[in-house]
N, C-alpha and C positions, 0 to 999 in steps of 0.2 A: 387619636394617639393615646398611649399610656403614658401615664404619670410617673408612675414606677420608677425612681432612681436606682439603676444598677452602678454601684462606683468600681470601676476597673472593668467596665461590659462584662462583669462574673454571670456564666451562665445564658450571657444573650448570644442569642443565634443570628449571625450577619450573612451567612455564606454556604453554601453546601459543597463540598468537595469530592473529588474521589482520591486524592492523594493519599492520606495518613488517617489512621482512628487510631484512637486509645480508650482502652476501658481501663477505669483507673482502678476500680475496685476488686480487678480480678491481676492487674499487672500486665496487659496485654497492650501490644502494640502493632499496628500493621501498615505497610506500602500497598496502595493499592492490590489489599487481600492478600498480601504475605507476610506472615508471620517476622517480627524483626529477627527472630532464634533463626528461621531458615535463610533470610538474605545474610544474616551476618556470619552464620557459619557456612555457607554454599558459593555466594556469589560475591562479586568484587565491588567497589565503589564505583567504578565505572558501569557496571552491569544495574546498579540502583541508581545510577544518574539517568540512564537509559531508560529503565521505567518509568520513571519519577516523569522525566519530559516525553516520553511517548507513549505513555500506557500501558507498555507490556515489557516482558523481559524480551531481550535482542538475541538472533540464533546468532551461530558462532563469525557468521560473515558477517552481521551486523554490527556484532562486538567488534570485530577486527577492524573494519571502517570507523565506528565511532571512536576507538582509542588512538586510530592511526590521525583524526581529524582535533581530536584534543592533544595529543601528544606534538603535532605540527604548530600549533597554536600558543604554544607556552611562552615562547619570546615575547620579552618589551621592550618598546623602545628605549634607545638610549638618554633619551632626555627624561623619560620617567624613571631608570636609575640613578640619574642624575640628581635629580629629587628626594629620591629614597635614601641617597646618600647624603644630601642635605638634612634630611629629618633625622637619621642616625647620628650626625655628628651635634646637630639641636637635643638630643637625649628626648625626643618625643616618644610619646605612649606608644607601644607596636598598633594598638587597636587605631589610633589616630592616625598614624602612618599609613594603614590599610586603608582607611576611609580617605584620604586625602589620593592615595596612589592610584585607586578605583576609580575615582573621580576622574582621573587624570587621563585615564584609559579610552575616554570617550573621543578626546582630542584625536586618536590615531584610529577610531571606527573605522573600515573601509564601505561600510553600509550607512554611514551617517545621514544619510538623504534620504531613508526609508522609511514611507510612513508609518506614523504611529499604529495604527492599526495592523501593518503586515507582521503577523505574529509569527511568522516563517522566519524572517529576518530578525524577530526580536528573539528566537529561539539560537539563531546565529551567532548573535550578539553577546547572551547569554553563555553559550560555550565557551565562547573566546575570554569573557571577564572570569569561570569558572576554571579556566585552562591557565591563564595569567597570574590567579593570586598566590599560588604556589610560591611562583616566583618572586613574585615582589614578597612573600614575607621572609624567605630564606634569602636574598638578597640584603633585609633590612637589618634581619640579624648578624648577618655576616659584614656586613660595612661598619656597625658600632663594635663591634669586638678587632675593628682592624685587618679586614681580609677581605680579600676580591669577593665579588659573587661567582657561584659556579653555573656557566652554560647548563641547559635542562639537558638531559640524557633521553634522547627519543626512543631507547630501546629501553627504558624502565617505565612501569605502569604508574599511575597517578601516584599513590602513597609513597612508591618505593624512590619516586625521584624528588620528590620533595624531601624525604631523609637524605639521599643524596646530597640534594644541593644546599642544605642547611650545615649538615657532617662534614662534606666533603669525603665520605665512606660508605660504599654502596651497603643497607643494611642486610642484615643474613636474613634468613627466612622467616624466623618468628618475629623479629623487629615488623619485619613488612606486612606480615601476615596480620599481626596485632594493629598496626597503625592502620591498615586499608579498613581492619574492622570496624573501629574506633569511629572512622569517617562514616561507614554506614550506620552506623548509632546515631548519628547527629544529623544525619542528611535532611530529615524533617521530623514535626512532632505537633500538627496540629496548628492551631492559629496561635502559637506563641507571641509576644510582643513585638518581637523581631520582622515575623513573619507579617502578623498585621500591619505592622508600618510598611514592609513593601508591597502589600496590598491597595492601602491606603494611598501611595504615591501612585501606583500603576493603574489606580482605579481612575486618576488625573488622564491617562493617556500619559504620562511622564516615558521617557525613555528607560529602558532596564537597569542602566549605569545609575540613574538618579535612584532606583527603586533598591539596587543592591547595596547603593550607599547609605541608602536611609536604616536598611535594615543593620548594614554594620554599625551604624550610630547607637542603634538603640540596643543591639546586644551588647554595647561597650558598657553598658548602665548596670552597677554591683548588684542588683535587686533582677539581671537577667542573666547576662554572662557574668564569671569571675568566680562562681561558688568553688571552682575546681583549685582556683590558686587559694583560696582560703584555706580548704581542704591541706592542701600542700605545706602552709604555714604551720598549721596545727601540727599534720607530723614533724616536721620540723623542731617545732617547740618541744614537744614531748619527747624527743630526741635530744632535746640540749637539756632538757630538765633532769632530775633523778629519777625521776617518776617512772614505775611501769604505766601500760597506756591505759587499763582500766584505772589505776590511783588515778592518773593524772584525768579521766573523763567524770571520776566520781566528783575529784574534787572541780572541776569546771561547772558541772552541774550544781554544787553547793554552792560556787560563787555567782549562780545566777548567769551563766555564760551558754551562750547555743553552741551546738556543737555543729559545723555546717557539715552540707553530705546528709543531711536528714531531713525527710519531709518533701511534700510537692505539692502545688498548687493543684494539681490533677490526681495524681497518684496516693493511695490510700493503703496499697503494700508495698512491696519491695520492689523500685523501678526494674523493670527485665532488662535494660542495655547495662545497671548495675550488675546482674548476675551474670552477663556474659563477660564483662569488665574483669569481674573478680576471677575468671577463671584464666582470663588471659593474663593475668597480675600473676597468678600459680606458675603458669609457661615462662612470663619472664624472667621470676625470680629466679627459678631452675636454671635458665639460662644463661641469666646475669651472676648466680651464685652469690644473690645476695636477698634476704628476705624480711628484710626491716619494714619496709613501707606492708608488706601481705599480712605480718603479723600484728602491726599496731593496728591496722584496720578491719582484721578481722575478729581482735580481742576488743575493739571497740564497738562493733557492730554486735559482738556476742553479749556483752556488757548492757548496751542499751536495749537489747531484744530480752533479758532475765526483766529489766526495770520496767517491762510492758508498754515500752513506746511502740513498739510495731502495733498492737494491737489498738492504741491508741490514732492508728493512720500516721505516725512518725516513722517513716524508713528509709532505709537509704537510696539516695538519688542517684544518676549516673556520675554527677559529679564527686561523689565518695570515693569512688575508684579512678574516675579519669586522669585525675593529675597525680596519682601513684604510675600510675600506666605512662602517661608523657616522661614523668621523671626518668626511668628506666630507657626511655629512649633515648635519652638526653637531650631532650625539648628545654628550654628555659623558662621558669615557672609563669613570665609575663607572656609568655607564647602560646600560654595554654586556650587565652579567650579568642586571639587570631586564629587559631587552629579552628575552635568552634565554629568561626565564620566561614572557613573556608571548606568546611565541611556542610553546612546551612545553605550557604549560597544557592546550592543547587535546589536547597527544598524554596527557598523566596524565587527561584525563579520558575518555579515550575507553579508554583500558586498564583504567581503575575500571570503567566501566561492561562492557565484556568479560568481566572478572573476575569481579565480582558477580553475571554473569548465570547463573555455575555454580560460586559461593562454594564456598570451602572456606579456613577460617582457616590463613594462612599462618605455622606456627610448628616451625622446624627446631630441631637440639638443637646444644649443645655438647658438647667432650669433657672432662669435669672433669679438672684437672690439681692441684688444691690439695690440703691435708693431707687422711688420713683418721685417724682413730681419736683425734680432739684430747682431751686430757682437760679437762674444764670446771673451772675455778677460780672458786671463790664471789669476788666484788667485792673485800671486804677483806683476801684472803687473795692478791690479785696485785700 
C-alpha cells in the first residue's frame, strides 16, 4: 500500500465510469461520449436523464414513455407538503429544507421493501426522487412567500413545469429552453464532492434516498455549491456602487478580493458550460429587455482576460453565468444551489447505479499522526 498522502484525494483514481468525461486542458465535457454542446443544444433534460440512466439516447417512443412516467410521479404526499410549510415558516435554508424533504420521501416509497441489490427498483426510486424535487422546491419557495403551492402540470416538460410551479406563469419558449439547457449542463460532472459522497453512501448498499440526501448535504457546502450566488451578489454590489464593472474589478483585485466565478479545480481554460450559458444570457437579455448583467459579466471577463488570468488557468466557470441566467428567469438567489441539486440528482443516481453494479465498499485509510503508547490514568487520579 502506498504511503503517499493525497489531500482531498486529488488525482486519485477510485472508480471507472462511462458517465461523464472532462478534459480540463481544452475545456471539453462529454456525457457517455456526447459533447455537452450537442446535448445542451439538441437534447432535452429528460433525454439526458435517459442517456445517463440507460446508456443510450431514447427513441421518440421511449422518450414519450419516460417523460410520462416522470410527469405522473411529480406530486408529493400532503404530509410532506405540511413539513415543507413548517420549514418555510421557520425560515429554513432552502438546501436544508430540500435535504429534509427528500429524506422524508422514503416513508412514502411504494417499493420500500425492495432488496438493496435490486438495481431496477433503485432506478425507479431514483426516478421518483428526480420527479419530486422540483415540486418540493417550488412549494417551499411559495410557502415562504405566503402563497399556496401550485399543482404540477403533466402537460409541461420537466423544466417548464418547475418554472410554472415556482412563478404561477407558464414560461415563454426562451425561458423554458434556457432553463432546460441549464439543467443539462449541471446534470453530471465526474466525481465531484457531492457525486463522490453519493457513491460512498451507495457503496454501503444504503438506499438511493440516503445517497441523494447525502449528495444534497455535500452540495450545500460553500466550497462546492453556491458560487453562482456569490457571483450574483457581486453583480448587485457593482450595480449599487458608482463604479463601472471594470473599475470595480480592478479595485477588488487591488484590495486582495477574489472575484467569484473564475477558476475551477479541473478546467484550465474557460468552462464549456460557461460558454453555452453566456450565449443564453444574450438571448434572455434581449427577451427581457435588460442587458445589465450581460454587460457586467462580459466586461469583467474581458478585463481579467486582458490581465492574463486566462493564461494562468483562471477562466470563467459555469457559475459565472448561471446566476445571471437564473435571475433573469425570476428565480430567488438562495434557490440557485437547490436548482443545482435538482439537476445533479440525475447524475448522483446514475453514478450510484453504475457503482453498485460491481460494488465494493469504499473504505480509504488515514495516516495516524496522534500520540503513541499513552499511559492510561484512572479517572480519580487525573
